[in-house]
C-alpha positions, 0 to 999 in steps of 0.5 A: 869734365863731370862723370856721367852715364852714357847709355845701357850697354848690354841687355841680357836674356837668360835662356833655357834653350840658347840655340832656340832663342838665338835662332828666334832673335836672329830671324826676328831682327835680322842680327848680324854675326855676333860680337861674342859667340861662346859656348854659354853666351852670344852677344849682338850689336843692335845699333847706336852702341846697344847690345843684346846678349842671350846667356844659357842658364841652368834649370835652377835659375828659372825655378819660381820665376814668372817671366811675364811678371818680370819687373825689368822690361826693355824695348827695341827701337824700330823704324816699322813697327807693323813690319816687326809685329808681322815678322815676329808673329810669323815666328811664333811670338805672342803679342800682349798688346799693340801697337798702341799710341802712347806719348808720341810713340807706338808700343807693342809688347810680345812674348818670345818662345821662352816667355820673356816679355819684350817691347817694340818702340817706334817714335811717331814722326810728323809728316 
């Protein structure tokens, strides 16, 4: 058997206010009880083995950063993008675009309460 990469295990978002960001994502994606619930870090299973972790960081971590221009982006695969756009908007998220049709999928990008840019992805199903 040849060595291989299986998947991305965990995506971390560093938080200035962990409790606030935790509440936002728990409501936005109906997240179940976290797998890890520590003082500085909370981690959730999102399905198919991927995880989202929120990690408290000190103010120095964010000095000079512009989260909107972050070079790392990730998307959350959903089955009803319009539902999540409405839900996220109701929770105060700002959408930069979307949903727009790309190469066989719909894509939308939102900004969470701390300015992290996250994308929603929905594969177009043929009817």
